[in-house]
All heavy atoms as a GROMACS GRO file, in nm:
protein
  426
    1MET      N    1  -5.642  -3.271  -0.975
    1MET     CA    2  -5.692  -3.376  -1.062
    1MET      C    3  -5.621  -3.380  -1.192
    1MET      O    4  -5.614  -3.283  -1.267
    1MET     CB    5  -5.838  -3.351  -1.080
    1MET     CG    6  -5.903  -3.456  -1.161
    1MET     SD    7  -6.087  -3.410  -1.177
    1MET     CE    8  -6.156  -3.564  -1.126
    2LYS      N    9  -5.574  -3.497  -1.234
    2LYS     CA   10  -5.500  -3.516  -1.356
    2LYS      C   11  -5.596  -3.520  -1.473
    2LYS      O   12  -5.701  -3.596  -1.450
    2LYS     CB   13  -5.407  -3.632  -1.352
    2LYS     CG   14  -5.284  -3.611  -1.280
    2LYS     CD   15  -5.189  -3.728  -1.303
    2LYS     CE   16  -5.052  -3.706  -1.252
    2LYS     NZ   17  -4.964  -3.817  -1.286
    3ASP      N   18  -5.565  -3.457  -1.573
    3ASP     CA   19  -5.648  -3.473  -1.697
    3ASP      C   20  -5.601  -3.607  -1.770
    3ASP      O   21  -5.483  -3.614  -1.803
    3ASP     CB   22  -5.644  -3.359  -1.792
    3ASP     CG   23  -5.712  -3.247  -1.734
    3ASP    OD1   24  -5.816  -3.264  -1.662
    3ASP    OD2   25  -5.675  -3.126  -1.769
    4ARG      N   26  -5.689  -3.687  -1.802
    4ARG     CA   27  -5.658  -3.814  -1.874
    4ARG      C   28  -5.679  -3.789  -2.012
    4ARG      O   29  -5.796  -3.758  -2.058
    4ARG     CB   30  -5.730  -3.925  -1.814
    4ARG     CG   31  -5.696  -4.060  -1.879
    4ARG     CD   32  -5.764  -4.169  -1.805
    4ARG     NE   33  -5.752  -4.284  -1.880
    4ARG     CZ   34  -5.853  -4.369  -1.899
    4ARG    NH1   35  -5.963  -4.358  -1.847
    4ARG    NH2   36  -5.824  -4.476  -1.977
    5ILE      N   37  -5.585  -3.815  -2.099
    5ILE     CA   38  -5.594  -3.808  -2.243
    5ILE      C   39  -5.611  -3.948  -2.308
    5ILE      O   40  -5.522  -4.032  -2.288
    5ILE     CB   41  -5.484  -3.733  -2.310
    5ILE    CG1   42  -5.465  -3.587  -2.252
    5ILE    CG2   43  -5.493  -3.733  -2.465
    5ILE    CD1   44  -5.338  -3.517  -2.305
    6ASP      N   45  -5.725  -3.971  -2.370
    6ASP     CA   46  -5.749  -4.095  -2.438
    6ASP      C   47  -5.721  -4.081  -2.584
    6ASP      O   48  -5.775  -3.989  -2.646
    6ASP     CB   49  -5.894  -4.140  -2.414
    6ASP     CG   50  -5.921  -4.175  -2.271
    6ASP    OD1   51  -5.834  -4.238  -2.210
    6ASP    OD2   52  -6.044  -4.157  -2.226
    7TYR      N   53  -5.634  -4.167  -2.626
    7TYR     CA   54  -5.602  -4.161  -2.775
    7TYR      C   55  -5.681  -4.264  -2.846
    7TYR      O   56  -5.701  -4.369  -2.799
    7TYR     CB   57  -5.449  -4.189  -2.790
    7TYR     CG   58  -5.362  -4.081  -2.737
    7TYR    CD1   59  -5.293  -4.099  -2.615
    7TYR    CD2   60  -5.348  -3.971  -2.809
    7TYR    CE1   61  -5.224  -3.998  -2.568
    7TYR    CE2   62  -5.263  -3.869  -2.764
    7TYR     CZ   63  -5.192  -3.884  -2.644
    7TYR     OH   64  -5.124  -3.786  -2.587
    8VAL      N   65  -5.723  -4.227  -2.967
    8VAL     CA   66  -5.803  -4.318  -3.043
    8VAL      C   67  -5.712  -4.408  -3.130
    8VAL      O   68  -5.618  -4.360  -3.185
    8VAL     CB   69  -5.891  -4.237  -3.141
    8VAL    CG1   70  -5.970  -4.318  -3.235
    8VAL    CG2   71  -5.987  -4.136  -3.066
    9ARG      N   72  -5.734  -4.528  -3.123
    9ARG     CA   73  -5.656  -4.628  -3.205
    9ARG      C   74  -5.738  -4.656  -3.323
    9ARG      O   75  -5.850  -4.706  -3.327
    9ARG     CB   76  -5.637  -4.756  -3.122
    9ARG     CG   77  -5.549  -4.737  -2.993
    9ARG     CD   78  -5.424  -4.793  -3.013
    9ARG     NE   79  -5.346  -4.776  -2.900
    9ARG     CZ   80  -5.219  -4.773  -2.890
    9ARG    NH1   81  -5.139  -4.784  -3.005
    9ARG    NH2   82  -5.149  -4.750  -2.781
   10LEU      N   83  -5.670  -4.636  -3.443
   10LEU     CA   84  -5.739  -4.673  -3.563
   10LEU      C   85  -5.700  -4.806  -3.611
   10LEU      O   86  -5.584  -4.847  -3.594
   10LEU     CB   87  -5.693  -4.563  -3.673
   10LEU     CG   88  -5.734  -4.416  -3.644
   10LEU    CD1   89  -5.678  -4.324  -3.756
   10LEU    CD2   90  -5.882  -4.405  -3.630
   11THR      N   91  -5.795  -4.873  -3.674
   11THR     CA   92  -5.761  -5.002  -3.738
   11THR      C   93  -5.686  -4.980  -3.858
   11THR      O   94  -5.680  -4.870  -3.915
   11THR     CB   95  -5.901  -5.079  -3.772
   11THR    OG1   96  -5.966  -5.000  -3.865
   11THR    CG2   97  -5.987  -5.093  -3.652
   12PRO      N   98  -5.611  -5.083  -3.910
   12PRO     CA   99  -5.540  -5.069  -4.036
   12PRO      C  100  -5.633  -5.012  -4.154
   12PRO      O  101  -5.581  -4.935  -4.232
   12PRO     CB  102  -5.481  -5.202  -4.056
   12PRO     CG  103  -5.473  -5.269  -3.926
   12PRO     CD  104  -5.589  -5.210  -3.851
   13GLU      N  105  -5.751  -5.058  -4.159
   13GLU     CA  106  -5.844  -5.022  -4.259
   13GLU      C  107  -5.878  -4.870  -4.256
   13GLU      O  108  -5.886  -4.802  -4.352
   13GLU     CB  109  -5.968  -5.102  -4.261
   13GLU     CG  110  -6.074  -5.070  -4.364
   13GLU     CD  111  -6.015  -5.088  -4.510
   13GLU    OE1  112  -5.930  -5.185  -4.530
   13GLU    OE2  113  -6.059  -5.015  -4.595
   14GLU      N  114  -5.893  -4.825  -4.132
   14GLU     CA  115  -5.922  -4.682  -4.108
   14GLU      C  116  -5.801  -4.595  -4.142
   14GLU      O  117  -5.811  -4.490  -4.193
   14GLU     CB  118  -5.974  -4.653  -3.972
   14GLU     CG  119  -6.105  -4.707  -3.937
   14GLU     CD  120  -6.132  -4.710  -3.787
   14GLU    OE1  121  -6.050  -4.712  -3.698
   14GLU    OE2  122  -6.262  -4.694  -3.755
   15GLN      N  123  -5.679  -4.642  -4.115
   15GLN     CA  124  -5.557  -4.565  -4.145
   15GLN      C  125  -5.544  -4.565  -4.297
   15GLN      O  126  -5.509  -4.454  -4.346
   15GLN     CB  127  -5.434  -4.639  -4.083
   15GLN     CG  128  -5.428  -4.628  -3.937
   15GLN     CD  129  -5.310  -4.713  -3.883
   15GLN    OE1  130  -5.253  -4.804  -3.943
   15GLN    NE2  131  -5.280  -4.685  -3.753
   16LYS      N  132  -5.574  -4.668  -4.370
   16LYS     CA  133  -5.568  -4.666  -4.515
   16LYS      C  134  -5.666  -4.566  -4.570
   16LYS      O  135  -5.638  -4.480  -4.662
   16LYS     CB  136  -5.602  -4.804  -4.579
   16LYS     CG  137  -5.496  -4.898  -4.564
   16LYS     CD  138  -5.534  -5.027  -4.628
   16LYS     CE  139  -5.425  -5.140  -4.599
   16LYS     NZ  140  -5.469  -5.274  -4.656
   17ARG      N  141  -5.793  -4.563  -4.516
   17ARG     CA  142  -5.890  -4.464  -4.562
   17ARG      C  143  -5.845  -4.324  -4.533
   17ARG      O  144  -5.866  -4.238  -4.620
   17ARG     CB  145  -6.027  -4.496  -4.502
   17ARG     CG  146  -6.099  -4.608  -4.563
   17ARG     CD  147  -6.243  -4.603  -4.516
   17ARG     NE  148  -6.272  -4.737  -4.461
   17ARG     CZ  149  -6.344  -4.766  -4.355
   17ARG    NH1  150  -6.406  -4.669  -4.293
   17ARG    NH2  151  -6.375  -4.891  -4.318
   18ARG      N  152  -5.795  -4.299  -4.415
   18ARG     CA  153  -5.749  -4.170  -4.380
   18ARG      C  154  -5.636  -4.120  -4.476
   18ARG      O  155  -5.637  -4.010  -4.524
   18ARG     CB  156  -5.706  -4.160  -4.236
   18ARG     CG  157  -5.666  -4.031  -4.190
   18ARG     CD  158  -5.608  -4.019  -4.049
   18ARG     NE  159  -5.723  -4.020  -3.971
   18ARG     CZ  160  -5.708  -3.994  -3.832
   18ARG    NH1  161  -5.593  -3.986  -3.779
   18ARG    NH2  162  -5.821  -3.987  -3.758
   19ARG      N  163  -5.546  -4.216  -4.501
   19ARG     CA  164  -5.438  -4.179  -4.597
   19ARG      C  165  -5.483  -4.150  -4.732
   19ARG      O  166  -5.442  -4.044  -4.789
   19ARG     CB  167  -5.339  -4.304  -4.604
   19ARG     CG  168  -5.221  -4.289  -4.695
   19ARG     CD  169  -5.121  -4.201  -4.637
   19ARG     NE  170  -5.005  -4.194  -4.732
   19ARG     CZ  171  -4.912  -4.106  -4.736
   19ARG    NH1  172  -4.917  -4.019  -4.645
   19ARG    NH2  173  -4.816  -4.116  -4.818
   20ARG      N  174  -5.582  -4.234  -4.785
   20ARG     CA  175  -5.633  -4.195  -4.921
   20ARG      C  176  -5.702  -4.069  -4.917
   20ARG      O  177  -5.695  -3.987  -5.017
   20ARG     CB  178  -5.733  -4.313  -4.958
   20ARG     CG  179  -5.667  -4.434  -5.010
   20ARG     CD  180  -5.766  -4.526  -5.074
   20ARG     NE  181  -5.732  -4.664  -5.030
   20ARG     CZ  182  -5.807  -4.762  -4.981
   20ARG    NH1  183  -5.939  -4.728  -4.972
   20ARG    NH2  184  -5.763  -4.875  -4.945
   21ARG      N  185  -5.776  -4.040  -4.822
   21ARG     CA  186  -5.851  -3.915  -4.811
   21ARG      C  187  -5.753  -3.792  -4.809
   21ARG      O  188  -5.776  -3.698  -4.868
   21ARG     CB  189  -5.940  -3.907  -4.688
   21ARG     CG  190  -6.044  -3.805  -4.684
   21ARG     CD  191  -6.137  -3.824  -4.565
   21ARG     NE  192  -6.103  -3.945  -4.500
   21ARG     CZ  193  -6.147  -3.988  -4.387
   21ARG    NH1  194  -6.221  -3.928  -4.315
   21ARG    NH2  195  -6.111  -4.101  -4.332
   22SER      N  196  -5.643  -3.809  -4.728
   22SER     CA  197  -5.549  -3.703  -4.723
   22SER      C  198  -5.476  -3.678  -4.854
   22SER      O  199  -5.455  -3.562  -4.901
   22SER     CB  200  -5.437  -3.735  -4.616
   22SER     OG  201  -5.500  -3.741  -4.486
   23VAL      N  202  -5.445  -3.783  -4.922
   23VAL     CA  203  -5.383  -3.774  -5.056
   23VAL      C  204  -5.478  -3.710  -5.160
   23VAL      O  205  -5.440  -3.620  -5.231
   23VAL     CB  206  -5.343  -3.908  -5.113
   23VAL    CG1  207  -5.301  -3.914  -5.258
   23VAL    CG2  208  -5.225  -3.963  -5.025
   24ALA      N  209  -5.607  -3.749  -5.148
   24ALA     CA  210  -5.708  -3.690  -5.241
   24ALA      C  211  -5.730  -3.544  -5.214
   24ALA      O  212  -5.740  -3.456  -5.311
   24ALA     CB  213  -5.837  -3.764  -5.221
   25LEU      N  214  -5.728  -3.498  -5.088
   25LEU     CA  215  -5.740  -3.361  -5.047
   25LEU      C  216  -5.613  -3.286  -5.097
   25LEU      O  217  -5.630  -3.170  -5.147
   25LEU     CB  218  -5.757  -3.349  -4.901
   25LEU     CG  219  -5.786  -3.207  -4.846
   25LEU    CD1  220  -5.907  -3.150  -4.908
   25LEU    CD2  221  -5.792  -3.216  -4.694
   26ALA      N  222  -5.496  -3.339  -5.082
   26ALA     CA  223  -5.375  -3.274  -5.124
   26ALA      C  224  -5.372  -3.244  -5.273
   26ALA      O  225  -5.342  -3.144  -5.324
   26ALA     CB  226  -5.247  -3.349  -5.080
   27LEU      N  227  -5.415  -3.356  -5.348
   27LEU     CA  228  -5.424  -3.345  -5.495
   27LEU      C  229  -5.528  -3.242  -5.547
   27LEU      O  230  -5.498  -3.171  -5.646
   27LEU     CB  231  -5.457  -3.483  -5.559
   27LEU     CG  232  -5.334  -3.586  -5.546
   27LEU    CD1  233  -5.388  -3.719  -5.600
   27LEU    CD2  234  -5.212  -3.539  -5.625
   28THR      N  235  -5.638  -3.246  -5.476
   28THR     CA  236  -5.743  -3.148  -5.508
   28THR      C  237  -5.695  -2.999  -5.484
   28THR      O  238  -5.713  -2.907  -5.565
   28THR     CB  239  -5.867  -3.173  -5.428
   28THR    OG1  240  -5.912  -3.300  -5.449
   28THR    CG2  241  -5.978  -3.066  -5.449
   29LEU      N  242  -5.626  -2.976  -5.374
   29LEU     CA  243  -5.573  -2.849  -5.344
   29LEU      C  244  -5.463  -2.811  -5.434
   29LEU      O  245  -5.460  -2.696  -5.484
   29LEU     CB  246  -5.513  -2.844  -5.204
   29LEU     CG  247  -5.454  -2.720  -5.146
   29LEU    CD1  248  -5.564  -2.606  -5.144
   29LEU    CD2  249  -5.393  -2.739  -5.013
   30ALA      N  250  -5.379  -2.901  -5.480
   30ALA     CA  251  -5.279  -2.873  -5.585
   30ALA      C  252  -5.343  -2.829  -5.707
   30ALA      O  253  -5.299  -2.732  -5.782
   30ALA     CB  254  -5.186  -2.988  -5.599
   31ALA      N  255  -5.440  -2.901  -5.750
   31ALA     CA  256  -5.512  -2.874  -5.873
   31ALA      C  257  -5.588  -2.742  -5.873
   31ALA      O  258  -5.577  -2.666  -5.971
   31ALA     CB  259  -5.617  -2.990  -5.906
   32PHE      N  260  -5.643  -2.702  -5.759
   32PHE     CA  261  -5.702  -2.576  -5.737
   32PHE      C  262  -5.603  -2.457  -5.754
   32PHE      O  263  -5.629  -2.361  -5.822
   32PHE     CB  264  -5.778  -2.570  -5.601
   32PHE     CG  265  -5.843  -2.429  -5.578
   32PHE    CD1  266  -5.954  -2.409  -5.656
   32PHE    CD2  267  -5.795  -2.357  -5.484
   32PHE    CE1  268  -6.027  -2.284  -5.633
   32PHE    CE2  269  -5.865  -2.240  -5.459
   32PHE     CZ  270  -5.966  -2.193  -5.530
   33CYS      N  271  -5.479  -2.483  -5.699
   33CYS     CA  272  -5.372  -2.383  -5.702
   33CYS      C  273  -5.325  -2.359  -5.847
   33CYS      O  274  -5.303  -2.251  -5.893
   33CYS     CB  275  -5.256  -2.418  -5.612
   33CYS     SG  276  -5.294  -2.402  -5.436
   34ILE      N  277  -5.307  -2.472  -5.920
   34ILE     CA  278  -5.273  -2.460  -6.062
   34ILE      C  279  -5.378  -2.399  -6.147
   34ILE      O  280  -5.345  -2.312  -6.236
   34ILE     CB  281  -5.236  -2.599  -6.114
   34ILE    CG1  282  -5.111  -2.660  -6.043
   34ILE    CG2  283  -5.228  -2.613  -6.266
   34ILE    CD1  284  -5.084  -2.807  -6.067
   35LEU      N  285  -5.499  -2.428  -6.116
   35LEU     CA  286  -5.608  -2.361  -6.186
   35LEU      C  287  -5.611  -2.210  -6.167
   35LEU      O  288  -5.630  -2.143  -6.257
   35LEU     CB  289  -5.743  -2.425  -6.143
   35LEU     CG  290  -5.864  -2.360  -6.204
   35LEU    CD1  291  -5.875  -2.394  -6.357
   35LEU    CD2  292  -5.993  -2.406  -6.138
   36LEU      N  293  -5.594  -2.173  -6.040
   36LEU     CA  294  -5.592  -2.026  -6.008
   36LEU      C  295  -5.472  -1.962  -6.080
   36LEU      O  296  -5.483  -1.846  -6.133
   36LEU     CB  297  -5.583  -1.995  -5.865
   36LEU     CG  298  -5.704  -2.026  -5.784
   36LEU    CD1  299  -5.689  -1.998  -5.633
   36LEU    CD2  300  -5.830  -1.941  -5.839
   37PHE      N  301  -5.352  -2.029  -6.087
   37PHE     CA  302  -5.243  -1.969  -6.148
   37PHE      C  303  -5.259  -1.961  -6.294
   37PHE      O  304  -5.238  -1.855  -6.356
   37PHE     CB  305  -5.127  -2.067  -6.127
   37PHE     CG  306  -4.988  -2.015  -6.195
   37PHE    CD1  307  -4.926  -1.903  -6.144
   37PHE    CD2  308  -4.939  -2.074  -6.296
   37PHE    CE1  309  -4.806  -1.851  -6.198
   37PHE    CE2  310  -4.824  -2.041  -6.360
   37PHE     CZ  311  -4.756  -1.925  -6.310
   38ALA      N  312  -5.323  -2.054  -6.363
   38ALA     CA  313  -5.354  -2.048  -6.506
   38ALA      C  314  -5.461  -1.940  -6.536
   38ALA      O  315  -5.437  -1.864  -6.638
   38ALA     CB  316  -5.410  -2.183  -6.556
   39ILE      N  317  -5.556  -1.926  -6.450
   39ILE     CA  318  -5.656  -1.819  -6.475
   39ILE      C  319  -5.586  -1.686  -6.462
   39ILE      O  320  -5.610  -1.594  -6.541
   39ILE     CB  321  -5.776  -1.835  -6.378
   39ILE    CG1  322  -5.855  -1.966  -6.417
   39ILE    CG2  323  -5.864  -1.705  -6.379
   39ILE    CD1  324  -5.970  -1.994  -6.315
   40THR      N  325  -5.504  -1.664  -6.358
   40THR     CA  326  -5.430  -1.539  -6.350
   40THR      C  327  -5.349  -1.514  -6.470
   40THR      O  328  -5.347  -1.392  -6.518
   40THR     CB  329  -5.349  -1.553  -6.218
   40THR    OG1  330  -5.425  -1.579  -6.108
   40THR    CG2  331  -5.274  -1.415  -6.199
   41LEU      N  332  -5.270  -1.606  -6.515
   41LEU     CA  333  -5.190  -1.575  -6.636
   41LEU      C  334  -5.286  -1.552  -6.758
   41LEU      O  335  -5.254  -1.463  -6.846
   41LEU     CB  336  -5.105  -1.698  -6.673
   41LEU     CG  337  -4.982  -1.723  -6.584
   41LEU    CD1  338  -4.906  -1.850  -6.631
   41LEU    CD2  339  -4.897  -1.605  -6.587
   42ALA      N  340  -5.394  -1.622  -6.775
   42ALA     CA  341  -5.482  -1.580  -6.886
   42ALA      C  342  -5.540  -1.447  -6.881
   42ALA      O  343  -5.550  -1.370  -6.975
   42ALA     CB  344  -5.589  -1.689  -6.886
   43LYS      N  345  -5.570  -1.402  -6.749
   43LYS     CA  346  -5.628  -1.266  -6.736
   43LYS      C  347  -5.524  -1.164  -6.756
   43LYS      O  348  -5.554  -1.048  -6.815
   43LYS     CB  349  -5.684  -1.253  -6.600
   43LYS     CG  350  -5.825  -1.315  -6.578
   43LYS     CD  351  -5.882  -1.284  -6.444
   43LYS     CE  352  -6.016  -1.322  -6.437
   43LYS     NZ  353  -6.117  -1.208  -6.475
   44LEU      N  354  -5.404  -1.186  -6.717
   44LEU     CA  355  -5.292  -1.087  -6.735
   44LEU      C  356  -5.248  -1.085  -6.887
   44LEU      O  357  -5.203  -0.970  -6.934
   44LEU     CB  358  -5.179  -1.123  -6.652
   44LEU     CG  359  -5.194  -1.107  -6.498
   44LEU    CD1  360  -5.064  -1.160  -6.426
   44LEU    CD2  361  -5.221  -0.956  -6.471
   45GLY      N  362  -5.261  -1.188  -6.956
   45GLY     CA  363  -5.236  -1.182  -7.104
   45GLY      C  364  -5.093  -1.232  -7.133
   45GLY      O  365  -5.014  -1.249  -7.038
   46PRO      N  366  -5.063  -1.262  -7.250
   46PRO     CA  367  -4.934  -1.319  -7.285
   46PRO      C  368  -4.821  -1.218  -7.275
   46PRO      O  369  -4.706  -1.255  -7.264
   46PRO     CB  370  -4.950  -1.367  -7.434
   46PRO     CG  371  -5.063  -1.283  -7.486
   46PRO     CD  372  -5.155  -1.249  -7.368
   47GLY      N  373  -4.855  -1.090  -7.274
   47GLY     CA  374  -4.738  -0.989  -7.263
   47GLY      C  375  -4.673  -0.983  -7.129
   47GLY      O  376  -4.572  -0.927  -7.115
   48VAL      N  377  -4.738  -1.043  -7.035
   48VAL     CA  378  -4.680  -1.033  -6.890
   48VAL      C  379  -4.547  -1.113  -6.877
   48VAL      O  380  -4.461  -1.075  -6.806
   48VAL     CB  381  -4.782  -1.081  -6.787
   48VAL    CG1  382  -4.800  -1.236  -6.785
   48VAL    CG2  383  -4.741  -1.043  -6.646
   49LEU      N  384  -4.535  -1.209  -6.975
   49LEU     CA  385  -4.398  -1.281  -6.971
   49LEU      C  386  -4.291  -1.222  -7.049
   49LEU      O  387  -4.180  -1.263  -7.046
   49LEU     CB  388  -4.433  -1.429  -7.016
   49LEU     CG  389  -4.535  -1.513  -6.936
   49LEU    CD1  390  -4.552  -1.650  -6.995
   49LEU    CD2  391  -4.473  -1.528  -6.797
   50GLN      N  392  -4.319  -1.118  -7.124
   50GLN     CA  393  -4.232  -1.054  -7.215
   50GLN      C  394  -4.186  -0.909  -7.170
   50GLN      O  395  -4.147  -0.831  -7.247
   50GLN     CB  396  -4.285  -1.054  -7.362
   50GLN     CG  397  -4.305  -1.196  -7.409
   50GLN     CD  398  -4.364  -1.192  -7.547
   50GLN    OE1  399  -4.414  -1.092  -7.597
   50GLN    NE2  400  -4.383  -1.304  -7.610
   51ARG      N  401  -4.202  -0.884  -7.045
   51ARG     CA  402  -4.172  -0.748  -6.997
   51ARG      C  403  -4.022  -0.744  -6.959
   51ARG      O  404  -3.967  -0.852  -6.920
   51ARG     CB  405  -4.255  -0.714  -6.876
   51ARG     CG  406  -4.249  -0.799  -6.756
   51ARG     CD  407  -4.342  -0.762  -6.663
   51ARG     NE  408  -4.340  -0.859  -6.546
   51ARG     CZ  409  -4.272  -0.846  -6.435
   51ARG    NH1  410  -4.202  -0.734  -6.416
   51ARG    NH2  411  -4.278  -0.942  -6.345
   52PRO      N  412  -3.965  -0.635  -6.963
   52PRO     CA  413  -3.819  -0.628  -6.924
   52PRO      C  414  -3.797  -0.643  -6.779
   52PRO      O  415  -3.886  -0.599  -6.693
   52PRO     CB  416  -3.780  -0.483  -6.969
   52PRO     CG  417  -3.908  -0.407  -6.977
   52PRO     CD  418  -4.014  -0.508  -7.006
   53LEU      N  419  -3.695  -0.710  -6.736
   53LEU     CA  420  -3.679  -0.724  -6.588
   53LEU      C  421  -3.594  -0.610  -6.536
   53LEU      O  422  -3.512  -0.556  -6.520
   53LEU     CB  423  -3.600  -0.852  -6.574
   53LEU     CG  424  -3.682  -0.980  -6.609
   53LEU    CD1  425  -3.596  -1.106  -6.592
   53LEU    CD2  426  -3.802  -0.999  -6.521
   0.00000   0.00000   0.00000
């Protein structure tokens, strides 16, 4: 017996909404990563950038 795969067809309005939601999620994730980076630098202190390599 063959498995039949039904694909969902989205309307143009649904595609726009999905795109906006994806962009919003990506921006939120990027902002969260930047926030964690800033908190990490703040906890380590300013001397972390002036250490010898």
